[in-house]
C-alpha positions as CSV (number, residue, x, y, z in Angstrom):
1,X,6.8,81.4,51.0
2,X,5.8,79.3,48.5
3,X,4.9,81.2,44.7
4,X,1.2,81.4,43.8
5,X,1.8,78.6,40.9
6,X,3.4,76.4,43.3
7,X,1.3,77.4,46.1
8,X,-1.5,76.0,43.6
9,X,0.4,73.1,42.8
10,X,0.5,71.6,46.1
11,X,-3.5,72.5,47.0
12,X,-3.8,70.5,43.7
13,X,-2.2,67.6,45.6
14,X,-4.0,67.8,48.6
15,X,-7.2,67.7,47.3
16,X,-6.3,64.3,46.2
17,X,-5.7,62.6,49.9
18,X,-8.7,65.2,51.6
19,X,-13.0,65.4,52.0
20,X,-14.1,62.6,50.0
21,X,-11.9,61.8,48.0
22,X,-9.2,60.4,50.3
23,X,-11.2,57.4,50.6
24,X,-10.9,56.3,47.1
25,X,-7.6,57.8,46.8
26,X,-6.1,55.1,49.0
27,X,-8.4,52.4,47.7
28,X,-7.1,52.8,44.2
29,X,-3.2,53.3,45.2
30,X,-3.8,50.0,47.3
31,X,-5.6,47.5,44.7
32,X,-2.8,49.0,42.3
33,X,-0.4,48.3,44.4
34,X,-1.3,44.5,45.5
35,X,-1.9,44.1,41.6
36,X,1.5,45.2,40.9
37,X,3.3,42.7,43.8
38,X,1.3,39.7,42.5
39,X,2.6,40.3,38.7
40,X,5.9,40.9,40.2
41,X,5.9,37.6,42.4
42,X,4.8,35.6,39.9
43,X,7.8,36.4,37.9
44,X,10.4,36.1,40.8
45,X,9.1,32.8,42.3
46,X,7.9,30.9,38.8
47,X,11.4,29.3,38.8
48,X,11.2,27.5,42.3
49,X,7.2,27.0,40.6
50,X,8.4,25.1,38.2
51,X,10.8,23.3,40.0
52,X,8.2,22.3,42.7
53,X,5.4,21.5,40.3
54,X,7.6,20.8,36.9
55,X,6.4,21.3,33.2
56,X,8.9,23.5,32.4
57,X,7.1,23.7,29.3
58,X,4.5,25.5,30.8
59,X,6.8,28.5,31.6
60,X,5.7,30.5,28.5
61,X,1.9,29.8,29.3
62,X,2.3,31.0,32.9
63,X,3.8,34.2,31.9
64,X,1.2,35.0,29.1
65,X,-1.7,33.4,30.2
66,X,-3.1,36.2,32.6
67,X,-2.5,38.8,29.7
68,X,-4.3,36.7,27.5
69,X,-7.2,36.0,30.1
70,X,-7.3,40.0,30.6
71,X,-7.3,40.6,26.8
72,X,-10.4,38.1,26.7
73,X,-12.6,39.5,29.8
74,X,-12.0,43.6,29.0
75,X,-15.1,43.2,26.0
76,X,-16.9,41.2,28.0
77,X,-16.7,44.1,30.7
78,X,-19.7,46.7,29.8
79,X,-22.0,43.6,29.4
80,X,-21.5,42.7,33.3
81,X,-22.4,46.0,33.9
82,X,-25.4,46.5,32.1
83,X,-26.3,43.5,33.6
84,X,-25.5,43.6,37.1
85,X,-24.4,47.4,37.6
86,X,-21.0,48.7,38.5
87,X,-20.4,47.6,42.3
88,X,-21.8,43.7,41.7
89,X,-19.9,44.0,38.0
90,X,-16.1,44.7,40.5
91,X,-17.3,42.4,43.4
92,X,-17.2,39.7,40.8
93,X,-13.8,40.4,39.1
94,X,-12.1,40.8,43.0
95,X,-13.8,37.1,43.9
96,X,-11.9,36.0,40.7
97,X,-8.9,37.6,41.3
98,X,-9.3,35.9,45.1
99,X,-10.3,32.6,43.5
100,X,-7.4,32.8,41.1
101,X,-5.1,33.4,43.8
102,X,-6.6,29.9,45.7
103,X,-6.3,28.0,42.8
104,X,-2.5,29.5,42.6
105,X,-1.6,28.3,45.9
106,X,-3.2,25.1,46.6
107,X,-1.8,24.0,43.1
108,X,-0.9,20.4,43.0
109,X,0.1,20.5,39.3
110,X,1.3,23.1,36.5
111,X,-2.1,22.9,34.4
112,X,-4.1,23.9,38.0
113,X,-1.0,26.7,38.8
114,X,-1.5,27.9,35.0
115,X,-5.7,27.8,35.1
116,X,-5.4,29.7,38.6
117,X,-3.7,32.8,36.5
118,X,-6.0,32.9,34.3
119,X,-8.9,33.0,36.6
120,X,-6.8,36.0,38.4
121,X,-6.1,37.4,34.6
122,X,-10.0,37.6,34.3
123,X,-10.7,39.0,37.7
124,X,-7.7,42.0,37.1
125,X,-8.8,42.6,34.1
126,X,-12.5,43.3,34.6
127,X,-11.0,45.7,37.6
128,X,-8.9,47.5,34.9
129,X,-11.9,49.2,33.3
130,X,-14.2,49.1,36.1
131,X,-11.8,51.2,38.5
132,X,-10.7,53.4,35.8
133,X,-14.6,54.4,35.5
134,X,-14.2,55.1,39.2
135,X,-11.6,57.2,38.5
136,X,-13.2,59.0,36.2
137,X,-16.6,59.7,37.6
138,X,-15.1,60.7,40.9
139,X,-11.7,62.5,40.2
140,X,-12.1,66.0,38.3
141,X,-10.2,66.4,35.0
142,X,-7.5,68.5,36.8
143,X,-6.6,66.2,39.3
144,X,-6.2,63.3,36.9
145,X,-2.7,63.9,35.9
146,X,-1.3,63.7,39.5
147,X,-3.7,60.7,40.6
148,X,-1.6,58.9,37.4
149,X,1.5,60.4,39.1
150,X,0.4,58.6,42.3
151,X,-0.8,55.6,40.4
152,X,2.9,55.6,38.9
153,X,4.5,55.6,42.4
154,X,1.8,52.6,43.5
155,X,3.7,50.3,40.3
156,X,7.0,51.7,41.1
157,X,7.5,50.5,44.6
158,X,6.1,47.2,44.1
159,X,9.1,47.5,40.7
160,X,12.0,47.3,43.6
161,X,10.8,45.3,46.3
162,X,8.5,43.2,44.4
163,X,11.1,40.7,43.1
164,X,13.1,40.9,46.8
165,X,10.2,39.7,48.0
166,X,8.7,37.1,46.2
167,X,12.7,35.8,46.4
168,X,13.0,35.8,49.8
169,X,9.7,34.7,50.9
170,X,9.8,31.5,48.3
171,X,13.6,30.4,49.7
172,X,11.9,30.7,53.1
173,X,8.6,29.9,53.8
174,X,8.0,28.6,50.5
175,X,6.5,30.3,46.9
176,X,3.2,29.5,47.8
177,X,3.6,31.7,50.9
178,X,4.1,34.7,48.5
179,X,1.0,34.7,47.5
180,X,-1.1,34.2,50.6
181,X,0.1,36.7,52.3
182,X,-0.8,39.2,49.8
183,X,-4.3,38.0,49.3
184,X,-5.5,39.9,52.6
185,X,-5.2,43.1,50.7
186,X,-8.1,42.8,49.1
187,X,-9.8,43.3,52.0
188,X,-8.9,47.2,53.3
189,X,-8.9,47.9,49.6
190,X,-12.6,47.1,48.8
191,X,-13.7,48.5,52.2
192,X,-11.9,52.0,51.0
193,X,-13.4,52.3,47.5
194,X,-16.5,50.5,48.5
195,X,-18.4,53.9,48.6
196,X,-17.6,55.2,45.4
197,X,-19.2,52.2,43.8
198,X,-22.5,54.2,42.6
199,X,-25.3,51.7,41.2
200,X,-25.9,53.4,38.2
201,X,-23.8,52.1,36.0
202,X,-26.7,49.5,34.5
203,X,-29.1,50.3,31.3
204,X,-28.5,50.6,27.6
205,X,-24.8,52.2,26.5
206,X,-25.0,55.5,24.2
207,X,-25.2,54.2,20.9
208,X,-21.7,55.7,19.5
209,X,-19.2,52.8,21.7
210,X,-21.6,50.2,21.7
211,X,-20.5,46.8,22.8
212,X,-20.3,44.0,19.9
213,X,-22.8,41.2,19.5
214,X,-22.4,38.6,22.4
215,X,-21.3,36.3,19.1
216,X,-18.6,38.6,18.0
217,X,-17.5,38.6,21.8
218,X,-17.6,34.9,21.6
219,X,-14.9,34.7,18.3
220,X,-12.8,37.2,19.9
221,X,-12.6,35.1,23.1
222,X,-12.4,31.4,22.0
223,X,-10.1,32.5,18.7
224,X,-7.8,34.0,21.2
225,X,-7.4,31.3,23.8
226,X,-7.0,28.9,20.9
227,X,-3.8,31.1,20.2
228,X,-2.2,30.6,23.4
229,X,-2.8,27.4,23.6
230,X,-1.2,26.7,20.1
231,X,1.8,28.9,20.4
232,X,2.4,27.6,24.0
233,X,1.9,23.9,23.0
234,X,2.7,23.6,19.4
235,X,2.2,20.8,17.4
236,X,1.5,19.7,13.8
237,X,-1.2,20.1,13.8
238,X,-1.7,22.8,15.7
239,X,0.2,25.1,13.7
240,X,-2.5,24.7,11.3
241,X,-4.7,27.1,13.1
242,X,-2.6,30.2,13.6
243,X,-3.5,31.7,10.8
244,X,-7.4,31.1,10.7
245,X,-7.5,31.7,14.5
246,X,-5.4,34.9,13.8
247,X,-7.8,36.8,11.2
248,X,-11.0,35.2,13.3
249,X,-9.4,37.5,16.2
250,X,-8.4,40.6,14.2
251,X,-12.0,40.2,12.2
252,X,-13.8,40.5,15.6
253,X,-11.5,43.0,17.1
254,X,-12.8,45.6,14.0
255,X,-16.1,45.0,15.9
256,X,-15.4,45.2,19.3
257,X,-13.3,48.3,18.8
258,X,-14.7,52.0,17.9
259,X,-14.9,52.5,14.0
260,X,-11.4,53.8,12.6
261,X,-9.0,52.4,15.1
262,X,-7.1,51.5,12.9
263,X,-6.6,54.5,10.7
264,X,-6.8,56.5,13.7
265,X,-9.2,58.3,13.4
266,X,-9.8,61.4,15.2
267,X,-11.3,61.0,18.0
268,X,-11.3,58.0,20.6
269,X,-9.7,55.7,17.9
270,X,-6.7,58.0,17.6
271,X,-6.5,57.5,21.4
272,X,-7.0,53.8,21.3
273,X,-4.3,53.7,18.5
274,X,-1.6,56.2,20.2
275,X,-2.5,53.8,23.4
276,X,-1.7,50.5,21.7
277,X,1.4,52.0,19.6
278,X,3.3,53.4,22.6
279,X,2.5,50.4,24.4
280,X,3.6,48.1,21.5
281,X,7.0,50.0,21.4
282,X,8.0,50.4,25.0
283,X,7.9,46.9,25.8
284,X,8.7,45.2,22.7
285,X,12.3,46.7,23.8
286,X,12.1,46.6,27.6
287,X,11.6,42.6,27.1
288,X,14.9,42.0,25.4
289,X,17.4,44.3,26.6
290,X,18.1,41.7,29.7
291,X,18.9,39.6,26.8
292,X,21.0,41.1,24.8
293,X,23.2,42.6,27.7
294,X,23.6,38.7,29.5
295,X,23.9,37.2,25.7
296,X,25.4,39.4,24.0
297,X,27.1,42.3,25.8
298,X,28.2,39.5,28.8
299,X,26.8,41.0,31.7
300,X,25.9,39.2,35.1
301,X,21.7,39.0,35.2
302,X,21.9,41.0,38.3
303,X,23.4,43.8,36.6
304,X,21.2,43.2,33.1
305,X,18.6,43.6,35.0
306,X,19.3,47.6,36.3
307,X,18.4,48.5,32.8
308,X,14.6,47.2,33.6
309,X,15.2,49.6,37.0
310,X,16.5,52.5,35.2
311,X,13.3,52.4,32.8
312,X,10.7,51.9,36.2
313,X,12.2,55.1,37.5
314,X,12.2,56.9,34.6
315,X,8.5,56.2,33.6
316,X,7.9,57.4,37.5
317,X,10.1,60.9,36.8
318,X,7.9,61.0,33.3
319,X,4.9,60.8,35.5
320,X,4.8,62.8,37.5
321,X,6.7,66.2,34.8
322,X,3.8,65.2,32.7
323,X,1.5,66.0,36.1
324,X,3.2,69.6,36.3
325,X,2.8,70.1,32.1
326,X,-0.7,69.3,32.3
327,X,-1.0,72.1,34.3
328,X,-0.4,74.6,30.9
329,X,-0.1,72.4,27.9
330,X,-2.6,70.7,26.0
331,X,-2.5,66.9,26.4
332,X,-1.9,66.0,23.3
333,X,1.1,68.1,23.2
334,X,2.3,66.5,26.1
335,X,2.3,62.2,24.6
336,X,3.7,63.8,21.4
337,X,6.7,64.9,23.2
338,X,6.6,61.7,25.5
339,X,6.6,60.2,21.8
340,X,9.4,62.3,20.4
341,X,11.7,60.7,23.7
342,X,10.4,57.6,23.0
343,X,11.7,57.6,19.5
344,X,14.8,59.3,20.8
345,X,15.8,56.3,23.2
346,X,15.1,53.9,21.4
347,X,17.4,54.9,18.4
348,X,20.0,55.0,21.4
349,X,19.1,51.5,21.8
350,X,20.0,50.7,18.6
351,X,22.8,52.9,18.6
352,X,24.1,50.8,21.6
353,X,23.3,47.8,20.2
354,X,25.2,48.0,16.7
355,X,28.6,49.6,18.4
356,X,28.4,47.7,21.4
357,X,28.4,50.8,23.7
358,X,26.5,49.7,27.3
359,X,26.6,52.9,28.8
360,X,24.8,54.0,25.9
361,X,22.2,51.4,26.0
362,X,21.3,52.4,29.7
363,X,20.7,56.0,29.3
364,X,18.5,55.6,26.1
365,X,16.7,53.2,27.6
366,X,16.2,55.9,30.7
367,X,15.3,58.3,28.2
368,X,12.5,56.4,26.7
369,X,11.3,55.6,29.7
370,X,10.9,59.2,30.6
371,X,9.0,59.4,27.5
372,X,6.6,56.6,28.2
373,X,6.1,58.2,31.7
374,X,4.8,61.1,29.9
375,X,2.6,59.4,27.0
376,X,1.1,56.9,29.0
377,X,-0.8,58.7,31.3
378,X,-1.5,62.0,28.8
379,X,-3.2,59.5,26.5
380,X,-4.7,57.7,29.5
381,X,-6.0,60.8,31.4
382,X,-7.5,61.7,27.0
383,X,-9.4,58.3,27.2
384,X,-11.4,59.0,30.5
385,X,-12.1,62.1,29.2
386,X,-13.7,61.5,25.8
387,X,-15.3,58.5,27.7
388,X,-19.6,59.1,27.2
389,X,-21.0,59.9,31.0
390,X,-23.0,57.1,32.6
391,X,-21.3,54.4,30.1
392,X,-17.6,55.0,30.8
393,X,-17.0,51.0,31.2
394,X,-17.2,50.7,27.8
395,X,-15.1,53.5,26.5
396,X,-12.2,52.3,28.4
397,X,-12.4,48.8,28.4
398,X,-12.0,49.6,24.5
399,X,-8.8,52.0,25.1
400,X,-7.8,49.3,27.7
401,X,-7.9,46.1,25.5
402,X,-5.7,48.2,23.2
403,X,-3.0,48.8,25.7
404,X,-2.8,45.6,26.4
405,X,-3.1,43.9,22.8
406,X,-0.1,46.5,22.3
407,X,2.1,45.1,25.2
408,X,1.8,41.8,23.7
409,X,2.0,42.6,20.0
410,X,5.0,45.0,20.5
411,X,7.1,41.5,22.2
412,X,6.0,39.7,19.6
413,X,7.0,42.1,16.7
414,X,10.8,41.7,17.5
415,X,10.2,37.7,19.0
416,X,9.6,37.0,15.2
417,X,13.1,38.9,14.0
418,X,14.7,37.3,16.5
419,X,13.5,33.7,15.5
420,X,13.6,35.0,11.7
421,X,17.9,36.1,12.1
422,X,18.1,33.1,13.7
423,X,16.8,31.0,11.3
424,X,19.5,32.8,8.9
425,X,22.2,32.6,11.1
426,X,22.2,36.2,11.5
427,X,22.9,35.9,15.9
428,X,21.0,37.9,18.4
429,X,22.5,40.8,18.1
430,X,21.2,41.5,14.2
431,X,17.8,40.0,14.6
432,X,17.2,42.5,17.8
433,X,18.5,45.6,15.6
434,X,16.1,44.8,12.8
435,X,13.1,44.9,16.2
436,X,14.2,47.5,17.4
437,X,14.4,49.3,14.3
438,X,10.7,48.3,13.8
439,X,10.3,49.7,16.9
440,X,11.0,53.0,16.0
441,X,8.4,53.1,13.0
442,X,6.3,51.7,15.5
443,X,6.6,55.2,17.3
444,X,6.4,57.3,14.1
445,X,3.1,55.9,13.6
446,X,2.4,56.8,17.0
447,X,3.5,60.2,16.3
448,X,0.9,60.6,13.8
449,X,-1.8,59.0,15.5
450,X,-1.1,62.1,18.2
451,X,-1.8,64.5,15.8
452,X,-5.6,63.3,15.7
453,X,-5.5,63.8,19.3
454,X,-8.8,65.8,21.5
455,X,-7.2,69.0,22.2
456,X,-7.8,68.8,25.7
457,X,-6.6,71.0,28.5
458,X,-7.0,70.1,32.2
459,X,-7.5,73.5,33.1
460,X,-11.0,74.3,31.3
461,X,-14.0,75.1,33.1
462,X,-15.4,71.8,34.3
463,X,-18.4,70.6,36.4
464,X,-17.0,69.2,40.3
465,X,-16.3,65.9,40.4
466,X,-19.5,63.9,42.1
467,X,-18.9,63.6,46.5
468,X,-20.2,60.2,48.2
């Protein structure tokens, strides 16, 4: 016979798949898995794409284009909801995703392939905010940590099988089929989510989170896309645009994000800042560990890739752990505990890289993944809690913009350290030590920001979620 606490937990999980939430839960999980598989398949088959179409210089553009498109489209998403409503905005994002996939599948040239990834990234980027708004409206606060845990599994499973699927299909049927076979999954996902896409999202947003003006959004989009073009295809004159475009993008960003985000002011600004710093810290290390393990430690690519799997699995375990802790502890404390584990893990990575003891790197990265698995959903649930009722899309688009920017800023920071070290003949190991030490500074800043997070507990009394 289950103990009272265990019985309550079981009932809590069961609530995700019974009654009015069953169809929404299935749709969200399927859509999450679809996007995850698409991202991982792109990474897996890209060597075959480059071999077939040529254009090895566009390798970096293919990897960064979807993220940049997401960054550009997220600030515009609240405007789409104001004009069209949540349902039509979601259908438009799905249409963009499918259109981008068709461009990728039929691409005769490298630039068409990258263009398709840009359109795909724009569609999936808008979906991030729109589906999180559905998540916020449909699930009561006490169920959100559990749903985040379920969504983590929806990412973890593709993380384990996605690359293998992509490699197998690319080597047998061809790389185009690796994309084509997953596109039909959009149909059942949209069908499942259709009832949850309520048409009450139009109208003026609340004053405290109102989106920036159109001119600011255009400046941000143009400067960001120009930076992508310059950084992926640098030329003597193009390099001169880096600084002014970066300044323009940051200036626009101060108008797009809530006031006080850059100083982690209490409330929503601290939530966005915490998400940015946590993502920057995690992805700044993850992206460079295989390079260290292969080029410095001398491991094979297959063995080195296991460290990424360790991070994915421990992230999933951490997400499930936070779903249990959320029953008894404030979300801010869970986020702080996770950031402390991340700091311990990254510190262990620094020690492992400095000493050359490879096993320390693997274990330490597992600890860091565990911490990120606790931090990421705790901050995400806080974002859904502070989102203004009726205007969730604006708040959640701002939050997710911070997340995506962090996942790009962190690797760029370590990349700068590695390039600077190489120019001074320090070597890859020395450059990584400098970059990973900078990551520790990011985590110290994240710990400071977490002291300003809302003191929200999932056990508080709250109204029932809407039923459809």
